[in-house]
ZADO-1210 file (C-alpha; in nm, 4 decimals, padded with zeros to 6 digits):
<atoms>
<atom x="-00.3469" y="-00.4287" z="-00.2930" code="MET" pos="1"/>
<atom x="-00.4030" y="-00.2105" z="00.0344" code="SER" pos="2"/>
<atom x="-00.0827" y="-00.2320" z="00.2148" code="GLN" pos="3"/>
<atom x="00.0278" y="00.0767" z="00.3766" code="VAL" pos="4"/>
<atom x="00.3932" y="00.1791" z="00.3910" code="THR" pos="5"/>
<atom x="00.5399" y="00.4821" z="00.6009" code="VAL" pos="6"/>
<atom x="00.8947" y="00.5866" z="00.5359" code="ARG" pos="7"/>
<atom x="01.0973" y="00.8343" z="00.7375" code="ASP" pos="8"/>
<atom x="00.7934" y="00.9927" z="00.8516" code="LEU" pos="9"/>
<atom x="00.8169" y="01.3354" z="01.0305" code="ARG" pos="10"/>
<atom x="00.5726" y="01.5853" z="01.1682" code="LYS" pos="11"/>
<atom x="00.6677" y="01.9302" z="01.3191" code="SER" pos="12"/>
<atom x="00.4623" y="02.2132" z="01.4690" code="TYR" pos="13"/>
<atom x="00.6636" y="02.5040" z="01.4054" code="GLY" pos="14"/>
<atom x="01.0163" y="02.4279" z="01.5414" code="SER" pos="15"/>
<atom x="00.8947" y="02.1439" z="01.7442" code="THR" pos="16"/>
<atom x="00.9127" y="01.7928" z="01.5826" code="GLU" pos="17"/>
<atom x="00.6589" y="01.5450" z="01.7281" code="VAL" pos="18"/>
<atom x="00.7107" y="01.2482" z="01.4861" code="ILE" pos="19"/>
<atom x="01.0750" y="01.1577" z="01.4321" code="HIS" pos="20"/>
<atom x="01.1313" y="00.9782" z="01.1176" code="GLY" pos="21"/>
<atom x="00.9253" y="00.6544" z="01.1709" code="VAL" pos="22"/>
<atom x="00.9141" y="00.3510" z="00.9419" code="ASP" pos="23"/>
<atom x="00.6180" y="00.0988" z="00.9416" code="VAL" pos="24"/>
<atom x="00.5062" y="-00.1655" z="00.6922" code="ASP" pos="25"/>
<atom x="00.1546" y="-00.2651" z="00.7208" code="ILE" pos="26"/>
<atom x="00.0677" y="-00.5681" z="00.4932" code="GLU" pos="27"/>
<atom x="-00.2554" y="-00.6143" z="00.2921" code="ASP" pos="28"/>
<atom x="-00.5168" y="-00.7491" z="00.5271" code="GLY" pos="29"/>
<atom x="-00.3143" y="-00.7090" z="00.8535" code="GLU" pos="30"/>
<atom x="-00.4522" y="-00.5671" z="01.1719" code="PHE" pos="31"/>
<atom x="-00.1958" y="-00.3368" z="01.3225" code="VAL" pos="32"/>
<atom x="-00.2231" y="-00.1606" z="01.6489" code="VAL" pos="33"/>
<atom x="-00.0452" y="00.1668" z="01.7388" code="LEU" pos="34"/>
<atom x="00.0098" y="00.1673" z="02.1091" code="VAL" pos="35"/>
<atom x="00.1759" y="00.3833" z="02.3602" code="GLY" pos="36"/>
<atom x="00.1164" y="00.6447" z="02.6386" code="PRO" pos="37"/>
<atom x="-00.0803" y="00.9727" z="02.5877" code="SER" pos="38"/>
<atom x="00.1179" y="01.2059" z="02.3910" code="GLY" pos="39"/>
<atom x="00.3583" y="00.9592" z="02.2125" code="CYS" pos="40"/>
<atom x="00.2340" y="01.0416" z="01.8516" code="GLY" pos="41"/>
<atom x="00.0173" y="00.7556" z="01.7840" code="LYS" pos="42"/>
<atom x="-00.2884" y="00.9539" z="01.6871" code="SER" pos="43"/>
<atom x="-00.0780" y="01.2117" z="01.4936" code="THR" pos="44"/>
<atom x="00.0669" y="00.9145" z="01.2914" code="LEU" pos="45"/>
<atom x="-00.2753" y="00.7791" z="01.2215" code="LEU" pos="46"/>
<atom x="-00.4009" y="01.1299" z="01.0973" code="ARG" pos="47"/>
<atom x="-00.1136" y="01.1694" z="00.8792" code="MET" pos="48"/>
<atom x="-00.1975" y="00.8122" z="00.7071" code="ILE" pos="49"/>
<atom x="-00.5601" y="00.9484" z="00.6875" code="ALA" pos="50"/>
<atom x="-00.4724" y="01.2863" z="00.5470" code="GLY" pos="51"/>
<atom x="-00.6179" y="01.4944" z="00.8387" code="LEU" pos="52"/>
<atom x="-00.2632" y="01.6059" z="00.9329" code="GLU" pos="53"/>
<atom x="00.0052" y="01.7310" z="00.6763" code="SER" pos="54"/>
<atom x="00.3338" y="01.5487" z="00.6222" code="VAL" pos="55"/>
<atom x="00.6456" y="01.7572" z="00.7248" code="THR" pos="56"/>
<atom x="00.8812" y="01.5044" z="00.5583" code="ALA" pos="57"/>
<atom x="00.8804" y="01.1275" z="00.4523" code="GLY" pos="58"/>
<atom x="00.6234" y="00.9451" z="00.2577" code="THR" pos="59"/>
<atom x="00.2817" y="00.7742" z="00.3308" code="VAL" pos="60"/>
<atom x="00.1912" y="00.5086" z="00.0640" code="THR" pos="61"/>
<atom x="-00.1308" y="00.3213" z="00.0379" code="ILE" pos="62"/>
<atom x="-00.1265" y="00.0440" z="-00.2235" code="GLY" pos="63"/>
<atom x="00.0995" y="00.1650" z="-00.4868" code="ASP" pos="64"/>
<atom x="00.0371" y="00.5534" z="-00.4606" code="ARG" pos="65"/>
<atom x="00.2257" y="00.8009" z="-00.2533" code="VAL" pos="66"/>
<atom x="-00.0785" y="00.9903" z="-00.0903" code="VAL" pos="67"/>
<atom x="00.1117" y="01.2693" z="00.0761" code="ASN" pos="68"/>
<atom x="-00.0631" y="01.5456" z="-00.1010" code="ASN" pos="69"/>
<atom x="-00.4044" y="01.3670" z="-00.1628" code="LEU" pos="70"/>
<atom x="-00.7140" y="01.4758" z="00.0449" code="PRO" pos="71"/>
<atom x="-00.8668" y="01.2176" z="00.2710" code="PRO" pos="72"/>
<atom x="-01.1616" y="01.1514" z="00.0200" code="ALA" pos="73"/>
<atom x="-00.9181" y="01.0344" z="-00.2474" code="GLN" pos="74"/>
<atom x="-00.7190" y="00.7867" z="-00.0208" code="ARG" pos="75"/>
<atom x="-00.9987" y="00.5189" z="-00.0231" code="ASN" pos="76"/>
<atom x="-00.9904" y="00.4965" z="00.3622" code="ILE" pos="77"/>
<atom x="-01.2484" y="00.5031" z="00.6252" code="ALA" pos="78"/>
<atom x="-01.2040" y="00.6360" z="00.9759" code="MET" pos="79"/>
<atom x="-01.3831" y="00.5611" z="01.3083" code="VAL" pos="80"/>
<atom x="-01.3429" y="00.8085" z="01.5641" code="PHE" pos="81"/>
<atom x="-01.3644" y="00.8112" z="01.9529" code="GLN" pos="82"/>
<atom x="-01.6560" y="01.0311" z="01.9635" code="SER" pos="83"/>
<atom x="-01.8718" y="00.8438" z="01.6980" code="TYR" pos="84"/>
<atom x="-01.9146" y="01.1720" z="01.4992" code="ALA" pos="85"/>
<atom x="-02.2799" y="01.0689" z="01.4097" code="LEU" pos="86"/>
<atom x="-02.5320" y="01.3213" z="01.2681" code="TYR" pos="87"/>
<atom x="-02.7973" y="01.3438" z="01.5548" code="PRO" pos="88"/>
<atom x="-03.0816" y="01.4585" z="01.3357" code="HIS" pos="89"/>
<atom x="-03.0170" y="01.1639" z="01.0874" code="LYS" pos="90"/>
<atom x="-03.1415" y="00.8026" z="01.1338" code="THR" pos="91"/>
<atom x="-02.8976" y="00.5145" z="01.1664" code="VAL" pos="92"/>
<atom x="-02.9778" y="00.4274" z="00.8148" code="GLU" pos="93"/>
<atom x="-02.9030" y="00.7869" z="00.7054" code="ALA" pos="94"/>
<atom x="-02.5944" y="00.8125" z="00.8966" code="ASN" pos="95"/>
<atom x="-02.4595" y="00.4965" z="00.7283" code="MET" pos="96"/>
<atom x="-02.5728" y="00.5953" z="00.3891" code="ALA" pos="97"/>
<atom x="-02.4448" y="00.9603" z="00.4003" code="PHE" pos="98"/>
<atom x="-02.1078" y="00.9259" z="00.2493" code="ALA" pos="99"/>
<atom x="-02.2337" y="00.7346" z="-00.0382" code="LEU" pos="100"/>
<atom x="-02.5169" y="00.9646" z="-00.1272" code="LYS" pos="101"/>
<atom x="-02.2532" y="01.2482" z="-00.1272" code="LEU" pos="102"/>
<atom x="-02.0654" y="01.0513" z="-00.4010" code="ARG" pos="103"/>
<atom x="-02.4077" y="01.0192" z="-00.5773" code="LYS" pos="104"/>
<atom x="-02.3947" y="00.6453" z="-00.5548" code="THR" pos="105"/>
<atom x="-02.6898" y="00.4579" z="-00.7320" code="ASP" pos="106"/>
<atom x="-02.9511" y="00.4307" z="-00.4709" code="PRO" pos="107"/>
<atom x="-02.9853" y="00.0525" z="-00.5096" code="ALA" pos="108"/>
<atom x="-02.6169" y="00.0053" z="-00.4244" code="VAL" pos="109"/>
<atom x="-02.6595" y="00.2525" z="-00.1237" code="VAL" pos="110"/>
<atom x="-02.9518" y="00.0295" z="-00.0055" code="LYS" pos="111"/>
<atom x="-02.7527" y="-00.2838" z="-00.0673" code="GLU" pos="112"/>
<atom x="-02.4548" y="-00.1842" z="00.1125" code="ARG" pos="113"/>
<atom x="-02.6274" y="-00.0259" z="00.4172" code="VAL" pos="114"/>
<atom x="-02.8234" y="-00.3615" z="00.4669" code="GLU" pos="115"/>
<atom x="-02.5095" y="-00.5673" z="00.4363" code="ARG" pos="116"/>
<atom x="-02.3480" y="-00.3710" z="00.7081" code="ALA" pos="117"/>
<atom x="-02.6382" y="-00.3674" z="00.9438" code="ALA" pos="118"/>
<atom x="-02.6707" y="-00.7357" z="00.9123" code="ALA" pos="119"/>
<atom x="-02.2905" y="-00.7737" z="00.9810" code="ILE" pos="120"/>
<atom x="-02.3137" y="-00.5430" z="01.2782" code="LEU" pos="121"/>
<atom x="-02.6598" y="-00.6526" z="01.4140" code="GLY" pos="122"/>
<atom x="-02.8088" y="-00.3138" z="01.3576" code="LEU" pos="123"/>
<atom x="-03.1047" y="-00.4186" z="01.1436" code="GLU" pos="124"/>
<atom x="-03.3625" y="-00.3304" z="01.4216" code="PRO" pos="125"/>
<atom x="-03.2260" y="00.0067" z="01.4651" code="TYR" pos="126"/>
<atom x="-03.2067" y="00.1546" z="01.1088" code="LEU" pos="127"/>
<atom x="-03.4947" y="00.3801" z="01.1829" code="LYS" pos="128"/>
<atom x="-03.3786" y="00.5055" z="01.5187" code="ARG" pos="129"/>
<atom x="-03.1811" y="00.8370" z="01.5883" code="PHE" pos="130"/>
<atom x="-02.8410" y="00.8229" z="01.7673" code="PRO" pos="131"/>
<atom x="-02.9867" y="00.9489" z="02.0889" code="ARG" pos="132"/>
<atom x="-03.2007" y="00.6368" z="02.1020" code="GLN" pos="133"/>
<atom x="-02.8933" y="00.3982" z="02.1009" code="LEU" pos="134"/>
<atom x="-02.6646" y="00.2950" z="02.3675" code="SER" pos="135"/>
<atom x="-02.2802" y="00.3836" z="02.3404" code="GLY" pos="136"/>
<atom x="-02.2085" y="00.0368" z="02.1908" code="GLY" pos="137"/>
<atom x="-02.4767" y="00.0678" z="01.9366" code="GLN" pos="138"/>
<atom x="-02.3640" y="00.4031" z="01.8330" code="ARG" pos="139"/>
<atom x="-02.0091" y="00.2839" z="01.7876" code="GLN" pos="140"/>
<atom x="-02.1508" y="00.0161" z="01.5607" code="ARG" pos="141"/>
<atom x="-02.3134" y="00.2724" z="01.3442" code="VAL" pos="142"/>
<atom x="-01.9874" y="00.4615" z="01.3298" code="ALA" pos="143"/>
<atom x="-01.8214" y="00.1240" z="01.2159" code="MET" pos="144"/>
<atom x="-02.1249" y="00.0608" z="00.9752" code="GLY" pos="145"/>
<atom x="-02.0744" y="00.4055" z="00.8211" code="ARG" pos="146"/>
<atom x="-01.7118" y="00.3064" z="00.7396" code="ALA" pos="147"/>
<atom x="-01.7922" y="-00.0480" z="00.6128" code="ILE" pos="148"/>
<atom x="-02.0472" y="00.0748" z="00.3509" code="VAL" pos="149"/>
<atom x="-01.7736" y="00.2754" z="00.1817" code="ARG" pos="150"/>
<atom x="-01.5742" y="-00.0511" z="00.1188" code="ASP" pos="151"/>
<atom x="-01.2491" y="00.1107" z="00.1780" code="PRO" pos="152"/>
<atom x="-00.8894" y="-00.0226" z="00.1322" code="SER" pos="153"/>
<atom x="-00.7989" y="00.0707" z="00.4771" code="VAL" pos="154"/>
<atom x="-00.9947" y="00.1051" z="00.8132" code="PHE" pos="155"/>
<atom x="-00.8398" y="00.3589" z="01.0484" code="LEU" pos="156"/>
<atom x="-00.9631" y="00.3410" z="01.4227" code="PHE" pos="157"/>
<atom x="-00.8699" y="00.6420" z="01.6516" code="ASP" pos="158"/>
<atom x="-00.9434" y="00.4982" z="02.0065" code="GLU" pos="159"/>
<atom x="-01.2966" y="00.4105" z="01.9221" code="PRO" pos="160"/>
<atom x="-01.3338" y="00.2291" z="02.2481" code="LEU" pos="161"/>
<atom x="-01.2251" y="00.4713" z="02.5067" code="SER" pos="162"/>
<atom x="-01.5623" y="00.6137" z="02.5629" code="ASN" pos="163"/>
<atom x="-01.7230" y="00.2822" z="02.6518" code="LEU" pos="164"/>
<atom x="-01.7486" y="00.1022" z="03.0138" code="ASP" pos="165"/>
<atom x="-01.5137" y="-00.1871" z="03.0913" code="ALA" pos="166"/>
<atom x="-01.7577" y="-00.4723" z="03.0120" code="LYS" pos="167"/>
<atom x="-01.8746" y="-00.3053" z="02.6786" code="LEU" pos="168"/>
<atom x="-01.5048" y="-00.2520" z="02.5788" code="ARG" pos="169"/>
<atom x="-01.4263" y="-00.6155" z="02.5859" code="ILE" pos="170"/>
<atom x="-01.7492" y="-00.7005" z="02.3776" code="GLN" pos="171"/>
<atom x="-01.6602" y="-00.4465" z="02.1224" code="MET" pos="172"/>
<atom x="-01.3037" y="-00.5457" z="02.0792" code="ARG" pos="173"/>
<atom x="-01.4158" y="-00.8860" z="02.0193" code="THR" pos="174"/>
<atom x="-01.6489" y="-00.7691" z="01.7617" code="GLU" pos="175"/>
<atom x="-01.4025" y="-00.5463" z="01.5858" code="ILE" pos="176"/>
<atom x="-01.1691" y="-00.8600" z="01.5750" code="LYS" pos="177"/>
<atom x="-01.4303" y="-01.0736" z="01.4254" code="GLU" pos="178"/>
<atom x="-01.5237" y="-00.7766" z="01.1719" code="LEU" pos="179"/>
<atom x="-01.1717" y="-00.7750" z="01.0570" code="HIS" pos="180"/>
<atom x="-01.1522" y="-01.1659" z="01.0177" code="GLN" pos="181"/>
<atom x="-01.4669" y="-01.1504" z="00.8064" code="ARG" pos="182"/>
<atom x="-01.3892" y="-00.8643" z="00.5922" code="LEU" pos="183"/>
<atom x="-01.0075" y="-00.8893" z="00.5696" code="LYS" pos="184"/>
<atom x="-00.9736" y="-00.5319" z="00.5114" code="THR" pos="185"/>
<atom x="-00.6239" y="-00.3823" z="00.6262" code="THR" pos="186"/>
<atom x="-00.6780" y="-00.1994" z="00.9595" code="THR" pos="187"/>
<atom x="-00.4843" y="00.0427" z="01.1708" code="VAL" pos="188"/>
<atom x="-00.6030" y="00.0675" z="01.5286" code="PHE" pos="189"/>
<atom x="-00.4811" y="00.3384" z="01.7810" code="VAL" pos="190"/>
<atom x="-00.5109" y="00.2871" z="02.1478" code="THR" pos="191"/>
<atom x="-00.3363" y="00.3566" z="02.4707" code="HIS" pos="192"/>
<atom x="-00.4586" y="00.0345" z="02.6234" code="ASP" pos="193"/>
<atom x="-00.2042" y="-00.2407" z="02.5815" code="GLN" pos="194"/>
<atom x="-00.4594" y="-00.5137" z="02.6684" code="ILE" pos="195"/>
<atom x="-00.6649" y="-00.4041" z="02.3568" code="GLU" pos="196"/>
<atom x="-00.3339" y="-00.4063" z="02.1547" code="ALA" pos="197"/>
<atom x="-00.2433" y="-00.7579" z="02.2789" code="MET" pos="198"/>
<atom x="-00.5818" y="-00.9221" z="02.2245" code="THR" pos="199"/>
<atom x="-00.6631" y="-00.7547" z="01.8855" code="MET" pos="200"/>
<atom x="-00.3373" y="-00.7072" z="01.6750" code="ALA" pos="201"/>
<atom x="-00.1599" y="-00.9194" z="01.4250" code="ASP" pos="202"/>
<atom x="00.1306" y="-00.6643" z="01.4884" code="LYS" pos="203"/>
<atom x="00.1954" y="-00.4123" z="01.7452" code="ILE" pos="204"/>
<atom x="00.3829" y="-00.0780" z="01.6981" code="VAL" pos="205"/>
<atom x="00.4943" y="00.0511" z="02.0384" code="VAL" pos="206"/>
<atom x="00.5481" y="00.4317" z="02.0252" code="MET" pos="207"/>
<atom x="00.7063" y="00.6689" z="02.2694" code="ASN" pos="208"/>
<atom x="00.7772" y="01.0262" z="02.2444" code="ALA" pos="209"/>
<atom x="00.7417" y="01.0270" z="01.8718" code="GLY" pos="210"/>
<atom x="00.9613" y="00.7425" z="01.8087" code="ASN" pos="211"/>
<atom x="00.8969" y="00.3741" z="01.7461" code="ILE" pos="212"/>
<atom x="01.0245" y="00.1478" z="02.0263" code="GLU" pos="213"/>
<atom x="00.9512" y="-00.1915" z="01.8826" code="GLN" pos="214"/>
<atom x="00.7378" y="-00.3653" z="01.6137" code="ILE" pos="215"/>
<atom x="00.6322" y="-00.7281" z="01.6407" code="GLY" pos="216"/>
<atom x="00.3555" y="-00.9719" z="01.7279" code="THR" pos="217"/>
<atom x="00.1900" y="-00.9491" z="02.0670" code="PRO" pos="218"/>
<atom x="00.3754" y="-01.2422" z="02.2003" code="LEU" pos="219"/>
<atom x="00.7065" y="-01.1300" z="02.0520" code="ASP" pos="220"/>
<atom x="00.6762" y="-00.8030" z="02.2450" code="LEU" pos="221"/>
<atom x="00.5686" y="-00.9879" z="02.5503" code="TYR" pos="222"/>
<atom x="00.8339" y="-01.2503" z="02.5648" code="ASP" pos="223"/>
<atom x="01.1157" y="-01.0408" z="02.4077" code="ARG" pos="224"/>
<atom x="01.0811" y="-00.6885" z="02.4747" code="PRO" pos="225"/>
<atom x="01.3503" y="-00.4726" z="02.3015" code="ARG" pos="226"/>
<atom x="01.4083" y="-00.2442" z="02.5874" code="ASN" pos="227"/>
<atom x="01.2947" y="-00.1358" z="02.9526" code="VAL" pos="228"/>
<atom x="01.0107" y="00.0758" z="02.8061" code="PHE" pos="229"/>
<atom x="00.8464" y="-00.1982" z="02.6068" code="VAL" pos="230"/>
<atom x="00.9020" y="-00.4349" z="02.9177" code="ALA" pos="231"/>
<atom x="00.7094" y="-00.2044" z="03.1380" code="THR" pos="232"/>
<atom x="00.4484" y="-00.1016" z="02.8908" code="PHE" pos="233"/>
<atom x="00.3471" y="-00.4311" z="02.7635" code="ILE" pos="234"/>
<atom x="00.1713" y="-00.6634" z="02.9960" code="GLY" pos="235"/>
<atom x="-00.0662" y="-00.6153" z="03.2973" code="ALA" pos="236"/>
<atom x="00.0895" y="-00.6161" z="03.5575" code="PRO" pos="237"/>
<atom x="00.4134" y="-00.5376" z="03.3761" code="SER" pos="238"/>
<atom x="00.7297" y="-00.7059" z="03.3894" code="MET" pos="239"/>
<atom x="00.9310" y="-00.7065" z="03.7365" code="ASN" pos="240"/>
<atom x="01.2530" y="-00.5162" z="03.6941" code="LEU" pos="241"/>
<atom x="01.4991" y="-00.5703" z="03.9730" code="LEU" pos="242"/>
<atom x="01.8541" y="-00.3894" z="03.9977" code="SER" pos="243"/>
<atom x="02.1366" y="-00.5840" z="04.0299" code="GLY" pos="244"/>
<atom x="02.5203" y="-00.6871" z="03.9289" code="THR" pos="245"/>
<atom x="02.6045" y="-00.9414" z="03.6645" code="ALA" pos="246"/>
<atom x="02.8125" y="-01.2607" z="03.7852" code="THR" pos="247"/>
<atom x="02.9235" y="-01.5655" z="03.6122" code="ASP" pos="248"/>
<atom x="02.5654" y="-01.7021" z="03.5114" code="GLY" pos="249"/>
<atom x="02.3681" y="-01.5133" z="03.7585" code="SER" pos="250"/>
<atom x="02.2647" y="-01.1555" z="03.8913" code="VAL" pos="251"/>
<atom x="02.3420" y="-01.0602" z="04.2398" code="GLU" pos="252"/>
<atom x="02.0613" y="-00.8795" z="04.4051" code="ILE" pos="253"/>
<atom x="02.0627" y="-00.7918" z="04.7742" code="GLY" pos="254"/>
<atom x="02.3094" y="-01.0798" z="04.8365" code="GLY" pos="255"/>
<atom x="02.0995" y="-01.3379" z="04.6565" code="HIS" pos="256"/>
<atom x="02.1920" y="-01.5099" z="04.3132" code="SER" pos="257"/>
<atom x="01.9201" y="-01.5210" z="04.0495" code="LEU" pos="258"/>
<atom x="01.9746" y="-01.7394" z="03.7578" code="PRO" pos="259"/>
<atom x="02.0137" y="-01.6064" z="03.3980" code="ILE" pos="260"/>
<atom x="02.0101" y="-01.7815" z="03.0649" code="PRO" pos="261"/>
<atom x="02.2988" y="-01.5500" z="02.9445" code="HIS" pos="262"/>
<atom x="02.6598" y="-01.6110" z="02.9203" code="LYS" pos="263"/>
<atom x="02.9400" y="-01.3871" z="02.8761" code="GLY" pos="264"/>
<atom x="02.8043" y="-01.0851" z="03.0625" code="ILE" pos="265"/>
<atom x="03.0921" y="-00.8743" z="03.2181" code="THR" pos="266"/>
<atom x="03.1188" y="-00.9672" z="03.5893" code="THR" pos="267"/>
<atom x="03.0377" y="-00.6619" z="03.8044" code="GLY" pos="268"/>
<atom x="02.8254" y="-00.5082" z="03.5224" code="LYS" pos="269"/>
<atom x="02.5011" y="-00.3117" z="03.6568" code="PRO" pos="270"/>
<atom x="02.2079" y="-00.4689" z="03.5000" code="VAL" pos="271"/>
<atom x="01.8261" y="-00.4877" z="03.5200" code="THR" pos="272"/>
<atom x="01.6809" y="-00.8304" z="03.5717" code="TYR" pos="273"/>
<atom x="01.3359" y="-00.8685" z="03.4223" code="GLY" pos="274"/>
<atom x="01.0890" y="-01.1533" z="03.5047" code="ILE" pos="275"/>
<atom x="00.7147" y="-01.1627" z="03.4286" code="ARG" pos="276"/>
<atom x="00.4810" y="-01.2229" z="03.7359" code="PRO" pos="277"/>
<atom x="00.3438" y="-01.5411" z="03.6269" code="GLU" pos="278"/>
<atom x="00.7198" y="-01.6641" z="03.5701" code="HIS" pos="279"/>
<atom x="00.7757" y="-01.6699" z="03.9536" code="LEU" pos="280"/>
<atom x="00.6956" y="-01.9827" z="04.1478" code="THR" pos="281"/>
<atom x="00.7060" y="-02.0736" z="04.5008" code="LEU" pos="282"/>
<atom x="01.0094" y="-02.2777" z="04.6006" code="SER" pos="283"/>
<atom x="01.2110" y="-02.3648" z="04.9091" code="ASP" pos="284"/>
<atom x="01.5331" y="-02.2671" z="04.7404" code="ASP" pos="285"/>
<atom x="01.3997" y="-01.9594" z="04.5822" code="GLY" pos="286"/>
<atom x="01.4837" y="-01.5883" z="04.6981" code="PHE" pos="287"/>
<atom x="01.3041" y="-01.4309" z="04.9951" code="PRO" pos="288"/>
<atom x="01.0402" y="-01.1752" z="04.9438" code="ALA" pos="289"/>
<atom x="00.8059" y="-01.0152" z="05.1891" code="THR" pos="290"/>
<atom x="00.4279" y="-00.9954" z="05.1221" code="VAL" pos="291"/>
<atom x="00.2851" y="-00.6388" z="05.1166" code="ALA" pos="292"/>
<atom x="-00.0466" y="-00.6776" z="04.9419" code="VAL" pos="293"/>
<atom x="-00.2613" y="-00.9844" z="04.8338" code="VAL" pos="294"/>
<atom x="-00.5185" y="-00.9597" z="04.5444" code="GLU" pos="295"/>
<atom x="-00.7294" y="-01.2612" z="04.4857" code="PRO" pos="296"/>
<atom x="-00.9273" y="-01.2330" z="04.1611" code="THR" pos="297"/>
<atom x="-01.0716" y="-01.5841" z="04.1736" code="GLY" pos="298"/>
<atom x="-00.9025" y="-01.7183" z="03.8800" code="ALA" pos="299"/>
<atom x="-00.5595" y="-01.6359" z="04.0149" code="GLU" pos="300"/>
<atom x="-00.3916" y="-01.4550" z="04.3176" code="THR" pos="301"/>
<atom x="-00.1748" y="-01.1610" z="04.2641" code="MET" pos="302"/>
<atom x="00.0867" y="-01.0943" z="04.5448" code="VAL" pos="303"/>
<atom x="00.2750" y="-00.7726" z="04.5723" code="PHE" pos="304"/>
<atom x="00.5953" y="-00.8157" z="04.7603" code="ALA" pos="305"/>
<atom x="00.9298" y="-00.6655" z="04.8497" code="LYS" pos="306"/>
<atom x="01.2699" y="-00.8047" z="04.7849" code="PHE" pos="307"/>
<atom x="01.6129" y="-00.6210" z="04.8466" code="ALA" pos="308"/>
<atom x="01.4471" y="-00.2768" z="04.8026" code="ASP" pos="309"/>
<atom x="01.2681" y="-00.3734" z="04.4929" code="ASN" pos="310"/>
<atom x="00.8955" y="-00.4103" z="04.4457" code="ASP" pos="311"/>
<atom x="00.7672" y="-00.7092" z="04.2642" code="LEU" pos="312"/>
<atom x="00.4469" y="-00.8882" z="04.1724" code="VAL" pos="313"/>
<atom x="00.3945" y="-01.2651" z="04.1496" code="ALA" pos="314"/>
<atom x="00.0841" y="-01.4264" z="04.0042" code="ILE" pos="315"/>
<atom x="-00.0199" y="-01.7779" z="04.1058" code="PHE" pos="316"/>
<atom x="-00.2978" y="-01.9860" z="03.9395" code="ARG" pos="317"/>
<atom x="-00.3248" y="-02.1985" z="04.2531" code="GLU" pos="318"/>
<atom x="-00.5126" y="-02.0903" z="04.5568" code="ARG" pos="319"/>
<atom x="-00.2871" y="-01.9799" z="04.8483" code="HIS" pos="320"/>
<atom x="-00.3358" y="-01.8004" z="05.1777" code="THR" pos="321"/>
<atom x="-00.1015" y="-01.5205" z="05.2350" code="PHE" pos="322"/>
<atom x="-00.0909" y="-01.2337" z="05.4530" code="ARG" pos="323"/>
<atom x="00.0799" y="-00.9036" z="05.4629" code="PRO" pos="324"/>
<atom x="00.4254" y="-00.9416" z="05.6369" code="GLY" pos="325"/>
<atom x="00.4501" y="-01.3123" z="05.5471" code="ASP" pos="326"/>
<atom x="00.8030" y="-01.4174" z="05.4023" code="GLU" pos="327"/>
<atom x="00.7727" y="-01.6455" z="05.0613" code="ILE" pos="328"/>
<atom x="01.0418" y="-01.7842" z="04.8528" code="ARG" pos="329"/>
<atom x="01.0252" y="-01.7387" z="04.4799" code="LEU" pos="330"/>
<atom x="01.2123" y="-01.8912" z="04.2016" code="ARG" pos="331"/>
<atom x="01.2259" y="-01.7448" z="03.8527" code="PRO" pos="332"/>
<atom x="01.1794" y="-01.9517" z="03.5542" code="THR" pos="333"/>
<atom x="01.5327" y="-01.9024" z="03.4063" code="VAL" pos="334"/>
<atom x="01.4444" y="-01.9373" z="03.0405" code="GLU" pos="335"/>
<atom x="01.2003" y="-01.6631" z="03.0830" code="SER" pos="336"/>
<atom x="01.4335" y="-01.4049" z="03.2116" code="VAL" pos="337"/>
<atom x="01.5149" y="-01.0886" z="03.0375" code="SER" pos="338"/>
<atom x="01.8298" y="-00.8834" z="03.1036" code="LEU" pos="339"/>
<atom x="01.8622" y="-00.5265" z="03.0221" code="PHE" pos="340"/>
<atom x="02.1660" y="-00.2885" z="03.0180" code="ASP" pos="341"/>
<atom x="02.1515" y="-00.0367" z="03.2880" code="ASN" pos="342"/>
<atom x="02.3016" y="00.2357" z="03.0758" code="ASP" pos="343"/>
<atom x="02.1106" y="00.2034" z="02.7447" code="THR" pos="344"/>
<atom x="01.7925" y="00.0107" z="02.8737" code="GLY" pos="345"/>
<atom x="01.8303" y="-00.2249" z="02.5854" code="GLU" pos="346"/>
<atom x="01.7634" y="-00.5950" z="02.6128" code="ARG" pos="347"/>
<atom x="02.0954" y="-00.8166" z="02.6436" code="LEU" pos="348"/>
<atom x="02.0535" y="-01.1204" z="02.4167" code="ALA" pos="349"/>
<atom x="02.1410" y="-01.4634" z="02.5581" code="PRO" pos="350"/>
<atom x="02.4673" y="-01.5941" z="02.4199" code="ALA" pos="351"/>
</atoms>
């Protein structure tokens, strides 16, 4: 079994603690993405799992072994880095075989594993080439192939797509997901790109300032963010957050009543009203908003607007002709509304 369990894990540099007692359970064969803004601690957490950073407190367990004091080579993990980290003077074949040869693996086994990995990744025509003769995407495939040949219990990816252009990133994330579906190896993937997280993960761990904000499936986090941070970080564009005051069955914003699925919220309580851009529809009985910018993308139209001193975004699949300064009326889909406590930022559950 290759599940990974992190318990009360802490990391300090001198007197500064950067990971504050986090708990994560990664099941055997699961694809888990650690996501968050730069400096949130996601790469540090990954490196602690890998053994590249020491553990200040808590435990990292891989399978049935606590690995805190084991060097990386004894953890049966394989890591793919952002920078590819290929040997420029070695061929693709030699790069992929290097770790196995260090272990003095039987040459026939080395050849078999390299050929298998090359076939999986479409690298067979490039085995005799050097890294300088490859594109960025091909180099990343070689780095993945070097990890595959080791047949590890766990794959660790540290922002492996951040050096690629936008089109290649989309292609590579599909390839990594397909690779996982084929090999079914436990995978931990770090990114700051929430689109990568949403499209690739079985489970997402959202981190912020060394803490875990929420763990769940992509759609759980999208539909039911635990707090304002997750609501704004997950989704592109992010959830609209409007400041208002709770009344009986609605929220008052700028003299307009917006419906909520919540009951029993204290009347007069300041709250934050959350609604995703695609859950706003045009309706004569909706609240008024003034168009500021229109961005047609072909498949949909994105409208940036103002409502009662709040900025908001609405997305329409239908074709509409809007101009800056136009007044439109928007109606929220009530069952899709999220409500947050203004003081704590935490989500308020419907009664």
